[in-house]
C-alpha positions in Angstrom: -2.2 -4.0 -8.6 -4.2 -1.8 -6.3 -5.0 1.7 -7.6 -5.9 4.9 -5.9 -9.4 4.8 -7.4 -10.4 1.3 -6.3 -11.1 0.0 -9.9 -13.9 -2.3 -8.7 -16.5 -3.6 -11.1 -19.6 -1.7 -10.0 -22.0 -4.4 -11.2 -20.3 -7.1 -9.2 -20.6 -7.8 -5.5 -17.6 -7.7 -3.2 -17.4 -11.5 -3.5 -17.7 -11.4 -7.3 -15.0 -8.7 -7.5 -12.6 -10.8 -5.4 -13.4 -13.9 -7.4 -12.8 -12.1 -10.7 -9.1 -12.8 -11.1 -9.6 -16.4 -9.8 -12.1 -17.0 -12.6 -9.6 -15.8 -15.2 -7.0 -18.1 -13.6 -9.4 -21.1 -14.2 -10.2 -21.9 -10.6 -13.4 -23.9 -10.0 -16.5 -22.2 -8.5 -15.8 -23.9 -5.1 -12.2 -22.9 -5.1 -13.1 -19.3 -6.0 -15.6 -19.1 -3.3 -13.3 -20.6 -0.7 -10.3 -18.3 -1.6 -12.5 -15.2 -1.9 -14.1 -15.8 1.5 -10.7 -16.2 3.1 -9.6 -12.8 1.8 -12.9 -11.1 2.4 -12.7 -12.2 6.0 -9.0 -11.1 6.2 -10.0 -7.5 5.2 -13.0 -7.4 7.5 -15.8 -7.4 4.8 -17.5 -10.6 5.8 -20.9 -8.8 6.4 -20.6 -7.1 3.0 -19.6 -10.0 0.8 -22.9 -9.8 -1.2 -23.0 -6.0 -1.4 -22.4 -3.9 -4.5 -19.6 -1.3 -4.4 -22.1 1.6 -4.4 -23.1 0.8 -0.8 -19.5 0.6 0.5 -17.5 3.5 2.0 -14.2 4.5 0.4 -12.2 2.4 2.9 -14.4 -0.6 2.3 -14.0 -0.3 -1.4 -10.2 -0.2 -0.9 -10.3 -3.3 1.3 -12.2 -5.1 -1.4 -9.5 -4.1 -3.9 -6.9 -5.4 -1.5 -8.7 -8.7 -1.0 -9.0 -9.1 -4.8 -5.3 -8.5 -5.3 -4.3 -10.9 -2.5 -6.7 -13.6 -3.7 -4.7 -14.2 -7.0 -1.6 -15.0 -4.9 0.8 -12.4 -6.4 4.5 -12.6 -5.8 4.6 -8.8 -5.7 1.7 -6.5 -4.7 1.9 -3.1 -6.4 0.0 -0.3 -4.7 -0.2 3.1 -6.4 -1.3 5.6 -3.8 -4.1 3.4 -2.6 -5.1 5.5 0.4 -4.7 8.9 -1.2 -8.4 9.5 -1.7 -9.3 8.5 1.9 -10.0 10.8 4.9 -7.2 10.9 7.5 -8.8 8.5 10.0 -9.8 5.9 7.4 -6.3 6.3 5.9 -4.6 5.4 9.3 -7.0 2.5 9.7 -6.2 1.2 6.2 -2.5 1.5 7.0 -3.0 -0.7 10.1 -5.1 -3.2 8.2 -2.6 -3.4 5.4 0.2 -4.1 8.0 -2.0 -6.7 9.6 -2.7 -8.4 6.3 1.0 -8.2 5.4 2.1 -9.8 8.7 -0.1 -12.7 7.9 0.5 -13.1 4.2 4.1 -11.8 4.0 3.9 -10.6 0.4 6.4 -8.2 -1.2 4.6 -4.9 -1.4 5.8 -1.9 -3.5 3.8 1.0 -2.2 3.9 4.4 -3.9 2.9 7.4 -1.8 3.7 11.1 -1.5 3.0 11.0 2.2 6.2 10.8 4.2 4.6 9.6 7.4 2.7 6.9 5.5 5.9 5.7 3.8 7.9 5.5 7.1 5.0 3.8 9.0 4.5 1.1 6.4 7.9 0.4 5.0 11.0 -1.6 5.8 12.8 0.9 3.5 11.8 4.1 1.8 13.1 4.7 -1.7 13.1 8.4 -2.5 12.9 9.3 -6.2 14.9 12.2 -7.5 13.2 15.4 -8.5 13.9 14.5 -12.1 11.9 11.4 -12.8 13.2 7.9 -13.1 16.2 8.1 -10.8 16.7 6.9 -7.2 17.9 9.7 -4.9 18.2 7.9 -1.6 17.3 4.6 0.1 16.4 5.1 3.8 16.2 1.9 5.9 13.3 1.9 8.4 14.5 -0.1 11.4 11.3 0.1 13.4 9.8 -3.0 15.1 6.6 -4.7 14.0 3.8 -4.6 14.8 3.7 -0.9 14.1 1.5 0.9 16.6 0.6 4.4 17.5 3.4 4.4 20.1 5.9 3.7 17.2 4.3 6.5 15.1 4.8 8.9 18.0 8.3 7.7 18.9 11.6 9.6 18.6 13.0 6.9 16.3 10.0 7.4 13.9 10.5 11.1 13.9 14.2 10.7 13.2 13.6 8.5 10.2 10.7 10.7 9.0 12.9 13.8 9.2 15.6 12.0 7.1 13.0 11.0 4.4 11.5 14.5 4.5 14.9 16.1 3.9 15.6 13.7 1.0 12.2 14.5 -0.6 12.0 18.2 -0.1 15.6 19.4 0.0 17.1 18.0 -3.1 19.6 20.6 -4.2 21.6 19.0 -7.0 23.8 17.3 -4.4 23.9 13.6 -3.6 22.8 12.5 -0.1 26.5 12.0 0.8 27.1 15.7 0.0 29.0 15.3 -3.3 28.0 17.4 -6.3 26.1 15.6 -9.1 27.3 15.7 -12.6 24.9 18.1 -14.5 24.8 15.8 -17.5 23.8 12.8 -15.4 20.8 14.8 -14.1 19.4 15.1 -17.6 
């Protein structure tokens, strides 16, 4: 799980944070170091492996959290608004780095965001939740090629999908996406 607020141990270095779950899993010291180094390199923190979180930027802290999550070899990676606290440029860079890591590791990622552009840029499909919590409103397939680039982000195809997701998020009116009226009791 990767949280919006990094959730790093401030008294541990980048390497020690990445090794933490591996230690709990019973990996030997040499296995931990080797696995941790692989993911530290993957997220571009090689030069900061022995640094404490307090000297890292927000983006670097989040990359450390991503490395720590990948290191334990999860079947599903859960990300709860992990880029929400970052400035716009760092956020876009982190999106590209996540896609790069995803293309190499091919993990299933469930990414929660309130940012429509981010959802469309990162996803194979966007699941829009209903205004009343706990229900799916619409599933929007994202048929854009990988690797995702600035050209994709600025394309008409991206804008078309973005607009569909935007309408699903911001124009829920008590009607299903297919236009049929919802049963009022089902909405409760």
